[in-house]
N, C-alpha and C positions, 0 to 999 in steps of 0.2 A: 326314301329319306333323302332330302336335299341338303340338309346341313345339321351338324351337331351343335347345340346351343348349351350355355352353362346350366340351364335348368330343364333341358329336354332336347327336342328336335323340331326342325321345320320339315313337315311331311306334306308333299303336294301343295305347298304354299300355306299350310295350316300350322300355327304355333301349337305344339303339343308339349304339355308340362309333365314331367316325370317326378315322382316322389318315392319315398321309401316303401310305400304300399303298392306301387305299380308293379304288376306281374309281367315280366319280360320273357318271352318264350323264343329262344334263338338269339344268335349274335346279331345285334343291330348296329349297322354302320351306314355311312353315306353310300347311296346307291342300292341299299337293300330294299326289297319290296315287303311292305308290312301291312297288317290289318290292325286298326286301333279301335278300342272300345274305351269310352270315357264320358265325361260330363262337360257339356258346353258351358263356358263361363260367360259372364256378362261382357267381357272385353273381346269376345270372339275366339279366345284361345280354348283349347281342350285340356281338361285335367285327366290324364290317362289312367284308366284302371287296368288295362291290358294292352300290350304291344306284342303282336305275334308275327314272326317272320314267315312269309308265304312264298310259294313259287311264283315267278313272274307271270305265268299263264293263269293269273287269278282275275276274278271279276273286278272291274274298275268303273267308277263313276266320275264324270268330268263335266264341269259347266264352264261355258265360255262363249266368246263371239266367233262366228265363222269368218276366218281370215281369207280363205280362198276355196274355190271349187276345183278339185283334182279329178283326173280321169276315173279313178276308182274310189272317190270318196271326197273328203274335205280336209282343210287344215283348220283346226279349231283350237284357239288359245295356244297356238304354236305347236300343237300335236297333230300328227297324221292320223286321221280316222278313216278306216277302210269300211266300205259297205258291200254287201252281197245281196242276192235276190231274197234272202231271208231276213234282212234288216228291216225292222219296223221304223218307218219315218212318219212322225206326226206333224203335219203342217208343211207348208212350203218353206224350203230352206234356201236362203240366198246369203250372199256376203253381207255381213253386218247383223245377221240374225243371231240372237242369244239362245243357246240350246243347252240341253242336258243330254249327255251321252252315257249309255251303259254298254259294256262290252268286255272283251278279254284282252288283257295286255299281252302282246306278242314279244318273243325274245328280242326283236330288233327295236323295241320301244314303241311301235305303232299300236293302235287300238283297233281290234276287229269289232265293229259295232253290232250289238244285237238290237239296239233301239236308239233313235235320235229323236228327242222330244223338244218341240219349239216352246220355250218359256215365254209366258205372257208378261207384259210390262206391268210394273207397279208404280204408284205415285205416292210421294211422301212429302209433307210440308213440315217445316220446323225452322228453328233459329240457328244461325251459324255461330257455333261456340269456339271453334278453332280452325285455323288453316293448317292442313297436314301436308307432308311431302308429296303425297299422291292424291290429295283431294281435300275434303273437309269433314269436320265432326259437326253434324247437324242434329240438335236435340238428342245427343247421346249416341247417334248412329254414324257409322263411317261411310262417306260417300266417296267412291273411287272414281276419278276422272281419267280418261284415256283420250287417244286421238279421235275417237268417235263421239266424245262428249261435246254438245253444243252449249256453251255458256252465253246466255242471252244478254246478261248485264254484268258489269263489274261486281264481284262478290266480296264482301268485307264482313269481319266479325260483327255480330249484332243484326245483320240482315235477316229478314224472314224470307225464306226461299221455298220454291216448289221444285222437287226433283222427280224426273221420270227416268226409270231405268229398270235394272234387273236384279232380283235378290240372289246373292251368291251364298255358297255353302257356309261361309264363316259369319253369316249375318249381315255383312256389309252389303251395300247397293252399288252396282256398277252403273254409273250415271250416263244416260243418253242425253238428257237435257236438264239444265239448271236455269231457273228463272227467278229473279227477285220480285217478291210480292209484298203487299201491305200486310202487316201482322193482324190476325183476327182480334176482335174485341175481347174475347175471353182470356187473352194473355196480356193485354195492355194494363198498365197500372199507373196510378198517379197518387202520390201522398206527400205529406209534409212531416218533418221531424228534425231533431237535433243530431248533429254529427257526433257520434260517441267514440269513434276510433278510426284512425287512418290505416287502411290495409295495404298489402302489397299490390293488389289489383283494383282498389277502389276504397270504399268507406263502409262502416257500419253505421246506419242511420235509423234511429228509432227501433233498434233491435234487428233490422233487416240488413243483410249483406248486399251492398250495391256495387256492381262491377262496372268499371269504366274502361273504355277502349279509345283508340285514336279518333273515333268518330263521335265520341260523346261531347256534346256542347256544354261547357261549364261556364256559367255566368257569375263571376265574382270569386275572390279568393276564399277557399274552404279550409277551415281548421276545426279541430275538436271544439265543440260548443257552438259552432255556426248553425243557425236555423235555416233549412233549405227546403225547396220543393223539388221532388224527383219525378220525372216521367220516363217510363221504360216498359220492359216486358218481363214477365216471369220466366225463369229458366227451370228445367227439370229438377235441379237441386234445391229449388226454393228461393234462390237468390234473384235479384232484379238486375237485368242488364240495362244500364241507363242510356237513354237517348239524350236526356238534358237534365242537368242539375243547376238550379237557380237559387242564389242566396236570397232569402226573404229578409227584408229589413224589419227589425223589431218594432212593435207598436210603441208609440211614445207612452211614458208613464202617465196614468190616469185615463188612457184611452180604453175603450171597450174592445174586447176581442172575442171571437167565436171560432172554435176549431174542434175537430174530432180526432180521436186517437185511442190507443190501447193502453189500459192501466198497467204500468210496468212494476210499480211498487206502491205499498201503502206506507205513508209517512206519518209521523207523530201529529202533524198539523194539516194533513191532507193526502194528496196522492202525487205520484209521478206519471204523467200521461204523455206518451210519445216523446220523452225527453224533457218535458217542461214540468216545473213544480207548480202544483195547483193547491192553493191554500183554501181551506174551508173554515167557516165560522158558524155560529149558531143560526145565522140568517140565510146560510146557503141552502137552496132548495135541491134536494137529492132525490131523484126519481128511481127507486129500486135499489136492491142490495148491490154493492160494488166490491168486486174481488179482483185480484191479479188476473189479467187476461180479458177483463170486461172491456168491450168497445163502447166508448161514451162520447157525447157531445158536451163540450164545456162552453159556458158563457160567463165572462167575468171582466175584471178590470186589471190592466197591466200595472204592476208595482215598479217603483224605481229600481229594485234589484233584479227585475226581469221575471219575477214570479207572477202568477195570475191569481188574484183574489176572486174565488168563484162566486158568482151569483146563483148559478144553476148548473147542475151536472145531470144529464139525461142519458139513461142507458139506451143505446141504439140496438135494437133487436136485429141481429144478423147483418148489421151494417158493415161488419168487418169483411164481409164477402166482397171480393173485388170483381167477380164476374162468374158466369156459369161456365163450366168446363166439362168436357166428356172425353174420356180416353179408355184405352184397353191396355192390359198388361198382366204380367205374372205376379202372384202374391209371393213376395220374397220373405216376409216375416209377419208374425202376429204380435202386435204391440198392445200395451195396456189399455189404450183408447181407440184401437182400430188396427190398421194394417200398414205395412210398407209394400206398395204396389208399383212396379216399374220405377223404383228409386224414389217414389214420392210418398210422403206420409198422409194416409187417408184416415180421418177421424170419423167415428160413428157415434150416434146417440140413439135415444129411444125412438126418434122419428125416422131413422135410416131404414129403408126397405132393402132387405137382403134376400136374394133369390138363390137358393141352393146352399150346399155345404161348402164354406170357404175354408180352405186349408192351404198350407204352403205349397207352392207349385201349381195351384189352380190358375187358370187364365180367366180373367173377369173383365167386365165392362163397368166403369165407374162414371156416375153422373153426380155432380155436386158443384161446390163453389170454392174458388180459390180464396184463402184468408190472408191476413196481413203477413203472417209468418211463412207463407208459401205452402202450407199444408192444404189439404182438400177436406172441406166438410161434406161428407157423402150424403146425398139424398137417396141414392139407390146404388147397390152393388149387385150386378147380375152375373151369375156363373155361366160362362160361355161353353157351348157344347164342344167346340173344337179346341185344340191345345196349341194354337199358334202363340207366338210371343212377340213382344215389341213394346215400345214406349208410347206409341201412337198408332192410329189406325192407318193402314196402307191399302190403297184401293187398286185393283186390276183395271187397266184401261186398254180394252181391245180397240184397235184402230178401226174407226168407221169409214175413214176416207173422205168425209165430207167437211172436216174441220170444225164440226159443231162441238165435239168434246173439248177442244182447246178453248172455244169461246165460252163454254159452260165453266171451265176451270178458272177463267179469268174473272168470272162473276160470282164465284161461290164465296162462302164465308171463311174459307181457309182452314176449316176443320179437317184434320187428317183422317183418312179412312183406310181400312185394309181388307182385302179379300184375296183368296188364293184360288187357283183353278182346282177343280174337283177331282183331279187325277191323284188318287191316294194309293197307287199300287206300290209305292215305296215309302 
């Protein structure tokens, strides 16, 4: 126990939350050696079910970078780790290697290692959502930077980056290298709509929350009612991080207009489509039944009051989809029209292929299309055999030494992948 907090403890660097239902066995204080059983939360903290005080000669597990090689072992993450002839060492261990240690904690605070396992590197790509005191939040995951981290380019909020590093026990990634890359097509979005509300971090445009940063290019003054074009990328919460917002000049009265958008409301004289009032008459050609949520193409004439007199309204089958997407994650909730998976709303219909029994807690792979509102229209949901977790796929990258892997990574499509080594002994 390193520190007592208002809602629990910091134990070996891990935030442990205590509630009235937590079973505490023995007096817990700073410096006490304890065993914790609990539930790993999405923010990396642990909701404790049990905290048990144990003798210091207890089994301990430690992950970290090898700081130095000592005469009788190693200094790993600031801790002295001693080895003997019975210590099992997997892989060559050098300064800078990221390892997992199992052993016995000695009275003097050192660790007598029973095993030292070299951890393989992982790769993760995503969008920079925030700059933290010790790194970055990238697509919902914490990337920790240290003196060993190589940052190839200046990193700013909104950048799409590739991270190489080591997965830590709290779910964060200890970054070895961070490189700015071009965002994959599956995340990029471009749409037009009316500004409905000015938010603290951006705007609500055509029903979509659009986030702006210091790097967002804004062309023209924007106020509620302004019609704009947005270019950006989808974020895990369904919002759009804008690269550029450009004010669109309204068509002159009497001029023809053609645009696409989502039907937001049914009016007495027509529809509201992506923030614009579309008036229909007996001569308006309407192809298919229109309801709220239908994605349509409108052709018409701009009126002096800014409304559009519709000549034709055509239902666009699946045109609301902004691009194909594929990701893996844990099923967090079952919704009326699908699931919440890794923080994203996934909708299913009669055409969705579902492989396996999908329950809360299952780890699945999702293939589908991103819709205007940030949800995913699932084409297939596949139950994965393993029980890994994450918001994207992360891939092991064993070093080949010939530089081909780096060249491959620079030319891929940016889709994140995840694999772990097959050592499942713990």
